[in-house]
N, C-alpha and C positions, 0 to 999 in steps of 0.2 A: 502493500499499500505506497503512493507516493503522497507525503502528506508536510506539510509545513512548521505550521505553528499555531498554537491555542494561546491566550493570554493567561494571567491570573488566574487562581482558582481556588476557592476555599474548598476544601473537597469533606464532605461527609457521607460522601456513600462508601460502599462498602468497596466497588471495584472499578477499577477505569481501565479499558483493556480493548483491542480490536477483534470483532466478532461481528459475522454477518446472519448470526441465528437467532435474531431478537427482533421483537417489533420496533420500527424504525419511524423516526421523526425529523424528516428532511427539513433543513430550515429553509429551503425554495419552498415548501409549499407553507410556508409561515411570512411570506413576503419580500424574502430576500432577493433583492437582486444580483447579487454574486459577481457585479460589473467593476470594482475596486474602487466606484467613485463614489456611489450612494450610501449613507449610514444602514449598515444591515443590524445595530445590536437590538432592536425591538422584536425582530424577528428569531434572533437567536436566542434572546432572553424567552420568548413566545413558545419557542420548541422545546427546549428545556423542561419548562414549567410543566410541559405536556410530558415529556420524559420520564421527569420525576414523579409525574405525579400514576405513570402507568401502574397496574399492578402486576401484569405479568411477572414470569418469572426473570426476564430478561428483555431491556428498555436498550434502545441505541440512539444517540443522537447523531444523524447525518451532515457531514459537512463534503458537498459532491464534490467530485474528481472535476477539473476544469474552468474552477470559475475563482474568483479573489472577491473576500467578503472585506470590506472595509468597517471595523466594528470598534465602538470607545469601551472606556473601562466597564468589562463586567464582574460580578460574581455569582460564580454557580455553587449556590446550595442546597443542603441536603438537610435530614436524611430522606432519602427516596424511598417510595415503596416496591420498587421491583430490588430482588435480592442482587442483581447484577447490573449495572449502569455501564455502557457502551459507548466511547466517542469515537467513531469513524471519522477519523479526518484524511481524506485525500483531495480537498483544495486547499485553498493558500487563506490565510486572516489576515489579514493587514492592519495595523494600529495608523493612527493619528499621526501625521509626519512633523514632526516635532513638539515641542512643548509649547508653542505658540498656540496648538490649534489642540491643545490637552483640555477636555471637556469634564476634569476632575482636579478638586486641590488635594487627592493623595496622588503624587508622583511616584510612588512605589509599586504601582497596579499596572496590569496591561502589557504591552510589548508598541516597541516605536522601530522601526529598522533605518531610519534616517534623521538627521536634526539636532542629536542631544550631544555627540562626543562632542563637538566644536564649542560646547557652551558647560563643559564639565568642570567644576572646580580644581580636578585632580592636574587638568594639563592648563587651564586657560581661567585662573584666579582673577578675581575681581567681580563691579557688579555686574546683578545678570547672569552668574555662574550656576551649574545646579551641582550640590551634593549626593542628592536623590533623583535616581533615572528610574525608569520601568523596569521589572524583572519579566521574561516572556514567558514564563510559566511558572507559577507556583502550586506544589500540593502543600495543603498544610492538614494534618490529623489524619490520615488516608491511611488507611490499613488496607492490604492484598493487591496492593495498586502495582498494574503491569503497563509501561508503552514501550510500543516494540517500533523500529523502521520510521522515526520521524526526523524531520530535517529542521535545523532553525538556523535562521540567518540574520546576522547585525542587529542581536538583541542590542539596546541600550546600557542595560546593565549585566546583571547575571541570566544565561539562560535558562535554567530546569532548577527552583529551589525546592529542595524535599524541607520541610518543617515538621517536625512531631509525628513523622511518618512511620507505620511498621511494615515487615514481609513485601518488599517493593523491588521489583524486576524492571532494568532500561535496560533494551538492549538494542543494536542497532542502529542507534543513533547517529546523525549529523550535523555537528555545532561548528557553525564557520563565522568569525569576526576576525577582522586583522589584528595583528599582532602590537600594534599602536593603541587599540578600541580602551577608555578606562575603563576599570572592574568590570570586565566582561567574566565573570569565572562562568566556565562551563555547566557545571554541577556542581549545586553547594548540598554538603547533609548539614542539619541540625537538628538534634534531639530526637535521633531517629536509630531503629533495633532492625536488624536484618536487612542489610539494602544490597543489592547484587546489580555492578552496572558493568555490564560486557559488552564488545567487538562495538567497540563504537570509533568515530574518528573527532578528534575536539583541536580546533583552533582556536583562539582568543586573545584578548588584549589581557589577561589576567590566568588564574588556576585554571588549567585545563578539569580538575574536580577536588572540591575542597574539603574537607572532614572537621568540623565545626565540635561542641560540646557536647557533651552529654550523649554520648555517640559510642554504638555497639555493634558489633558481628558485621561488618561491614567486608565485602567482598568485591574485587574490581579486578578486570582480567582481558587481556586483548583488546589495549587501547591503543589508540595513535594518539600523540599530543605534540604540539608544535603549530605555528606559534605560541606562546604562553610562558606561564610561570610553573610547570610543572603539576604536579600531586603532591597537593600539601595537606597536613593533619596542621588547624591551626588557623590564623593564630588563636590563642588560647589563654582566659587568664587576663585580659584586660583590665578588667574592673576588680582586680581580685576576688574572683570565685574559687572554686575549689574545682577543679574540671574533672574529669571523667571522661575517658576515650577510653577502649578495649576492646579488642581482637579484630585488628585491621589486619586483610592479606590483600597486598597487591602485587599480583602475579601478570607477568608478558604483558608488561608495558613498553613501547617506545617511544622515545623523546626524542625529536628532531629539531634542533637551534631554540631550544626553550630557556628561558633566564634560568631556571632551577629542575633539576631533576627530579628526583624522592627528599621530599624536605617535611621537617616538624618545627614548630614556630610556635615560642609562647613567650607570653610578655613577662617580665621581672616580678611584677606584680602577682602574678597566678599564684597558685597553689593546687594541691591534688595529684592526678596520676594519670601519665599515661602508657599504656601496658599491652603488650602481647602485639606488638607488630612486624609484620612480616615484607618484604618485599625479595620477592624471587623472579629470577627469569627478567631481567631490566636490559634495554638495550640502548644507549645514548648515543646519538650522532651530533658534536658539535653543540654540544651541549654546557652551559655555566652553570657551575654548583652544582654535579652531578648529584653528589650526595653529601646532605646537609642537615645538620640540626643546629636551631639559631634559638638561645633563649634569651636571647636578648634583643628579641625584636622591638620596633622601634616604627612608629609610623612618620616622625621626624625627628633629621640626624641632630642628636646629641639634647633630645629634648626631655628622654626617659633619665629619673633619678635611680643610685644604683637603692636596693630595700632587701630586706632579711627574707626576702621571700624564695621562694620558686617550685613550678611542677617538679615531679619527680618523672623522669622518663627511663621506663625499665622496661626490659626484655624484649629489645628491638634487634631483628635477624635480618641482615641484607645477603642475601645468596644468588649466587652465579649473576653479577653485576657487569657487565662490559659496554663497553665504548670508549667516545673520544670526549674529551674535554677542552672548552674554549679558557677555560680558566686554569693558573697555575695550582690552586687548589683544590685538588679533585675530589678531596674529602675533607670533610669540614664539619667536626661535632664540636660545636661551641656550646657546651654544657655550662647549668647553671653552678654561680659558684657556692652556693648555698644548699643544694640539693643537687649531687653530681648526678650523672646518667650511670646506670647498673646494668648490669645481665647485656651489653649491648655485645653481636656476633658479626664479625665479617669474616665471609664464608666463600671464598674464590671470586672475589673481585679483580677485574683487569682493565683499567683504565689508562689509555695513553692520549697525550696531545694532540687535539686537532688541528694546531696550527704550528708553525716553526719557531714560535716567538719563543717557547717554553722546552729547552733540552730535557725538562724530565719535572713530573707534575711530583705534587707534596701533599702529604695529608696534616691536618692540624688539630689538634685536639685540646679542649679545655675541658679538665674532670670526668673526663667520659672513660668507663672501666667497663672491661668486658674480656673478648677471647678471639683469637685468630684460627681460622682454618682454611687449610689450602695454599692456595698464592693470592698473595693480596699486591696489586700493583695500582698508586704507589704505596710505600711500605706503611705498612698500621702504626697509628701513634698510641693505640689504645693503651692504658693502662690494666694490668692483668692483675 
């Protein structure tokens, strides 16, 4: 199924998937024009109302192929009567083109493809800039969620946000934004459990996949990432909270031209625990900072004061990581002076320089304790 994008959605339905064996509610039957110019918001809401009110065992909201639907900010709410709600995305959903055409006081909802990045405060500070822009697709408090074969293009900010969701499968996604686009994370997970992300290609201007606080049992595999900032756990602990992240498995991910590879980042103010993390069968091509733990993360240079706290990072395994580094420091484990990293394992890591600028790559460690197995290049600096 060839689909592009759907807006922010507050999800209280039990299942979102692709299906053809359900009673269908086509937005064209509710007055949508599909010409990409006329506002089809009302038709979408009418179709959703009937979909959600359908008492059959399965009901589908249909956005048909070959049409472009201009839709302003919407919230699709439940609970719904049907046990299974399907959203069949075959057409293209367009958001208003830029903030001047945004008919909403909440700039965090919906999506837009152009007109936002050049007014981002991150790259264009000053009067009239925006610190908040729409997320392309947001799922909140959704259980048993499945989204497959979906394309996203040029979200103003995060492309897919999972907030408080459990039992989620995201697969065969194609997320594309320029490497210069600000804050355009591919997928961000927060307060989630049992999430699988697989067989997807992500290019953006921020993390390809980012994992936030109170997140457990996450599996990420068979991902192509680049451009972007890599796959990140964090940032965590900005407001001094006790973070909890556990059981994160990342394997068969290839990074190409990213500013980071596999990264864990925490603020000095944070507390709590990140544990049971594995990065396996990872490939880097011309990547800056292929392996990095940064426990002194700060969004403004020299603006974060030293503290006596820190997030404990424990039981992190790097196994079968190979490729090329754009930076001389290919392995950078900058752990907390207050709460050192423990249980770090480097297992058969082989990194070489991507340029002729560095004759030999190096590792850098600060309060990082663990063990080495197999060949480690560059030479490990872990404290045993």
